[in-house]
C-alpha positions, 0 to 999 in steps of 0.5 A: 325255755319254759314251754308254758311261758314262752318269751314274747316279742313285739313287731308292728304293734302285734305280740308273738309267742316265740317257740324254738323248734330246732335244737340241733346246732350246725357248725358256723350256722345260726340256730334256726327259730320259728314262731307262730301268732296267737289268736288275738295278735291282729287286734291292733291292725289287719294282718293282711293289710299288705296282701294284694290279690292278683290273677294267680292268687295273692301276693305281698312284698317285704323289704329285707336287707340283702345281708339277711337273705341267708337267714331266710334261705337257711342251711341248704335252703331248708328254712325257705323250703319249710316256710313254703311247705307249711304255708303253701306259698312260694317265696322269691328272694333276690340274688345275694348282694342285690337289694330288693323285695322278697315276694310271697305268693300263694293261692290262699290269702291266709297262707300269704299272711302266715308266711309274711308273719313268720318271715318278719318274726324270723328276721326280727330274731336274727336282726337282734343278733347283728352287731350295731352299725350306727349310733346317735351321738353328740361329738365331744371332741372340740380342741379344748376338751381334747386338750384337757382329756390328754392332760387327764390321761397324762396325770392318771398315768403319772399318779396311778400307773402302778395300780392294777390293770392301769395302762395307756391302752385303756384310754379313749381316742381323744378325736372320738370323744362323744356322748352316745344316745342309742345304737342302731342296726342299719343294714342298707342305704334305705334303712340309713335314709329312713333313720336320717329322715326320722332325725330331721322330723325329730328336729322339726317336731320337738328338738327345736322347741326344747332347745329354742333353736340354740346350741346347748352349753354343757359341762363335762366334769367329774368321773364315775365308773359303771360297775359295782366295785371300783377295784374291778373297773371296766368302764370309767366315764366323764359325767355330762350335764347342762351348765344352766342346771336344766334337764333340756339335754336329758329331754332331747336324748330321751325323746330322740330314743323314744321316737327311734324305738317307736319306729323300730330302728332302735331297741329299747335298752334303758328307761332314760339315756345315761349322759356320759362320755367314756374315757377309759374302757378295758375293751380297748386293752384287748385289741388296739383296733377296737373301736373307742365307742361307749358301752351302751350297746347291750351286747357282751364281748366275747373277749375276756376283759381284764378289769383295772383298779380305779379307786385312786383315779376316782379319788384323785380325779373325782371333780376333774374338769374336762371343759365346756362345749356347745352341742349344736347337732345330733349325728347319725354316726357310722361305727368303725369309721373316721372322717377328716377330723378323726371323728366318726363318719356321719351319715346324717345329722340335725 
């Protein structure tokens, strides 16, 4: 890392410089990081807005999912001890597995503010390392679409099975065909509820206005590939567009993602949502239990992927028509799950 140009991260409207302070790695332990705020980091809002004065000094409470407690405690409690020592505060953490608030207390307001700031930045860093748990999706698994998808699969295997890397294990589960808008890391019920509430506000504030309160009729037609070389394809997807040629689906997708990013529930990955439905993915080949999700996670797989030659598939099925579908709801879908229809379990929807 260039010490003169450290990476910057944003939390709650403030900007922080990220400084790596520990380079020694321990087996099976996350690398510990620490941060400090620059002199003008609190220009947008008071840094002590959450600090209250008590009989014994000052105190603030921070809502933290229980699965992240271990990162605050650190190896043998070292991270917690260091934070307490350097900020002259006491940090109280609920028992493992018990959801609750972390309480920071200290004699000096500035110490409590410093501890909270460092705690938030530390948590933000480790949250970004968590695999996503939920995603916003449009279901594309209506019976007619599934039937056409299975026909596509049958014809591909009949005509292109001799092409390098092409096999039946590459294909999406038809019951889980979907269009992903964005992924989220929701680590407890409170965060899931926050996402559900935001989804409903989006419906009231702009989704109904864009759609006129009516389902969006879309066509799923044509195939395209993700990477630069069709002879070395990892992901093949079906293209999705509005039947009437309008950009209403794109508007809904983009504005939903913008609102979720602004709320801190989602990380910004793209300037615009790529409207597509994954139909073949080399990640499926390696592990039959691998979730048939799309590749808009921004996270790389540790598995070595074996690409396939998609040139003939692209030529033969360039204009393959999977069908039309009425999109009437956006779902907060749970990863690695299934409902009675075979689609992902839904935590909330609009």
